[in-house]
N, C-alpha and C positions, 0 to 999 in steps of 0.2 A: 477714335478721336473723342476727347472729352474736354469740355470747357470748365475751368476752375476759377474760383475767386482770385483776383490778382494779388490782393494783400496776403492771402494765405500762401500762394505760390512763391511770392517773394520771401516770405518769412521762413520758408523751409528750403530755399535755394533752388527752386525749380525754374527752368528756362523753357522757352518755346521748343516743342518737339521732344522734350525729355520724356522718358518712360515712367509711368507710375504703376504701383501695384494696387490691386483691388481685392479685398477679402470679405467674404460673406460672414456676417455675424449671426449668432443664434436666433436673433429676433427677425432675421431677413433683411436687415439694413446692410449697407455696404460701407466698409472703411477704406479710404483712399490714403495711400502713404507713398512718399517719394521712394523710388527704387534706384539704387546706385548713386544717390546724391549725398552730399555732405551738408546737411542743414546746419544753420548757424546755431551755436550752443545757446540755450536759454539760460540767462543769468537773472537772478532775482536777489534783491537785498532787503533784509528786514532791519528797520531802525527801531531801537529801543531807547527811550528817553529815561535815563536813570537819575535825573535831577532830584526828584522827590521820593525815590525808592529808599526806604529804610529797612525793609524786610529782605534780607539776603536770600531767604528761601523763595520769595516771590520772584526775584530777579533770576534765580537759578531755573525755576520752572518756566519762565518766559524763554530763556535760552534753549532749554530742552525742547520746548514747543516749536520754536523757530527752526531748530535743527531737524526735528521730525517732519515739519512741514515741507522741507526740501529746499530751503533758501540756500543759495550758493555763498552768501556772505551775510554776516550779522554785524551791524554797526551800533555800538553802545555810546550814546552821547550824554553830555551833562552840561548845564549852564554854569555850574560850579565846578571847581577842580575835582576830578574823580577821586573819591576816597580810597584808602587802602582796603577797606572792606569790600567795595565794589570790585576793585582790581583782583582781590583774592578770590572772590566768587567767580569771576570770569576765568581766572587761571585754573580754578578747580574744574570748571566745566570743560575747558580745553583739554585738560589732562584726562578727563573721564571719557569724553566722546571720541569716536573713531574718525580720523580724517580731518579734524578741525585744527587750525593753527592760527596764532595771533600774527597778523602781518603789519599792523600799524598800532601805535599807542602813544598818546601824550596826555596832558592834563584835561583835555576836553573830550577826547574820544578814544575808543578802542575798537579796532576793526579785526574781526576774525573771519576766516574764509575756509571753504571746503576744498581740499586738495585731492580728493579721491576721484578716480575714473570709475564711474558706476557701471560702465559696460563690462568691466572685468569681474564684477561681483556675481556669484552664482547663488541664488536663494537656497538651493539644495545644500551647498557647503555651509551656509549660515546655520541651517537646521542641524547638520551633522556636527558642527562645532558646539552648538548648545547641548546636543545629546551627549557628547563626550564629556563636557564639563559637568553636567548634572550626574551622569553615571559615576564619574570619579568622586563627586561630593557624596553621593549615596553610599558608595563602598566605604569611604573613609568614616562616614557617620556610623554605619552599622558595625564596622571594625572597632571603633571607639567604644560603642555600647557593649560589645562582646568582651573586649580586653581591659577596658578601663584606662587605656592609654589615649589621652586626648590631644596629643601633640599635633596630629594631622587634621584636627578640626578647629584649631585656633585661627586659621586664616579663611574660614568659611565666608566671612563678610566680603573679603576682597575678591574671592572667587565668584560670589554672587554679583558683585559690582561688574565683573567682566561679562557675566550673562546679561545684565542690564544694558551694558554698552552695545552688545551684539543685537539685543532686541531693539534698541533705538535705531541702529543702523538698518535693520530689516524694515522698520516702520518708515524710515526716511526713504529707503529705496522704493518701497511701495508707492509712496506719494509722488516720487519723481517719475516713476513709470506711468502713473495715472495722468500726469500732466504732459507726458511726452510719449505719444503713441508710436512715434518713429523708433524711439529707443527700445520700447517694449517689443515691437515687432522685430526689430533687428536681432534682439536677443532670443526671439521665439518664445517669449513668456507672455501669456495672456493675463489680463487684469484679474480675471476670476481666480487663476492659479496663484497669483501674487497675494490676493486677499486671503486665500486659503492658507498660504504660508504664514501670514501675519497672525491668523487665528491660532495656528499651531504654536508659533513662537510665543504668543501671549500665555498659553497654557504652560509651556516649558519654563517661561520666566517665573510663573507662579510656583512651579515645583522647586525652582532654585530657592525662592523665598522660604518655602516650607522646610526644606532641608536646613536652612539657616536657623529657623525657629527651633527645630528639634535639637540641633547642635547646641544652641544657647541653653536650652533646658538641661542637657547633659553636663555642660560646663558648670551650671549653677549648682548641680547636685554634688559637685566635689567639695563645695563649701559647707554642706550640711553635716550635722553631727554624725559621726560614724563613717563619713566619706561616701564614696560611690560604691554601690554593690554591683558587681559584674552581672551582665544580663546574658544568660546562656541561650535564651531564645533568639538573640539578635542575629546569630549566624544564619539560621534557617530562614528567618523573616527577611533578612537583607538579601539573600540569594533569590528569594521569591519575588520581592519587589523589583530588584534590579533586572531580573529576567523578564518580568512582565512589562517593565518600562521599555526595555530594548525591543521587545516584540511589538509593542504598541506603536512606537515610532517607525519601526521597520514596515509595519503594515501600512502606515501612511505614505512613507516615501516610495514604496513599491506598489501602492494601490492594490494590496493583496487582500481580497475580500475574505478568503477562507482564514487567513491568519488573523485578521481583525475580529472575525466571529469567534474564533478559538480563544483569542486573548480576552474578549469580553466575558465569555463563559467562565474562564479560569479566574478572572478578577471577581466575578460575582460569587464564586465558590469560596474564595479567600475572605471576602468581605463578610460572607455569612458566618464564617468561623469567628471573625472578630466580634461580631455581635454577641456571641455566646460566651466569650472569655474576657472582654475588656472590662466589664463592670467588676468582675472578681479581682482583677489586677490593680484597680485603682480604688478599691474599697477603703483601704487604710490611707488616710491623708498623709502624704509624704512618708509613708512606710516603705518597707522593702519592695513592695509591688509597684510603687509609684513610677519608678524608672521604666518598668515593663509597660505599664499603662500609657505613659507619655509616649513611648516609642510606638506603641500600637495605634494610638490615636493619630499621631503624625503619619504613620505608614498608611493608615486608612485614607487620609487626605491625599497622599501621593497616589495610591491606587485608584481613587476616584478620578484623579486627573488623567491617569493612564487610560482609564475607561473612556473618558471624553476623547482622548486622542484616537483610540481605536474606533470609536463611533464616527469621528470625523473621517477616518480612513475608510470605513465602510461606505459612507455617503459619497466620498470621492471616487471610490472604485465603481460606484453605480452610475457615474456620469456617462 
């Protein structure tokens, strides 16, 4: 038998003689959670006053912040008739974010709400989706550098936006789990693991940004005098980076200590080779070697991020 605070018991739907679960935490404390109950859903609404907002970017960032914080609905209000600029910004956010829809709108307010059932979201699938998107972006980028055919890298920004959307969703889910221990326990996901997932997702999101930057440089080179000079080194370089990227994420998802160590050593070897050749390739400003140097510098950044992922994997495997 255990006596519990009445307010808490009521808030999670517990009645007299109901069974509760008790879980020992790493620090020796105990977590108590309802077992076999259906706690009332926690709803929260964030109100944003847009009356004096003139910077659309500021409003957009507030919307993203409220979304990541885990609020179930966001209410945009205004003492003056809501301008078309505000409406456009809200619509852009709704179209970009995952699971958010506009449910009410008039001259004085816009109400957007979250329609996703977060119990169905698996953090592992989020990471796998990001991995597949980034791997595809990498392959297209290196193929373009090799062949000079840039058709498949013209949409890199839209693909990077998709990665950003998934990253926001992961951050939002982490915050929801942190605020709802019942949900995280029901899913069998610890807060420590969810935090580790966010750390990995942040590195992957940065890698998507880096692929976009390299692709933009490649596209810019087509406008230079003499056009773009095909990069014969791109094929081998691309295969190396994509392979190490795949292994680094795999070592994390599978908590594979040996694969993580192997990947770190291979990355160090490749990075050592970069230090010996990159200066030569970019010695001539915007000359024939500039494309090679740009690709190598960008690849160096990608590999450094791969190394970070593998180092996280090694630490995770040691828990």
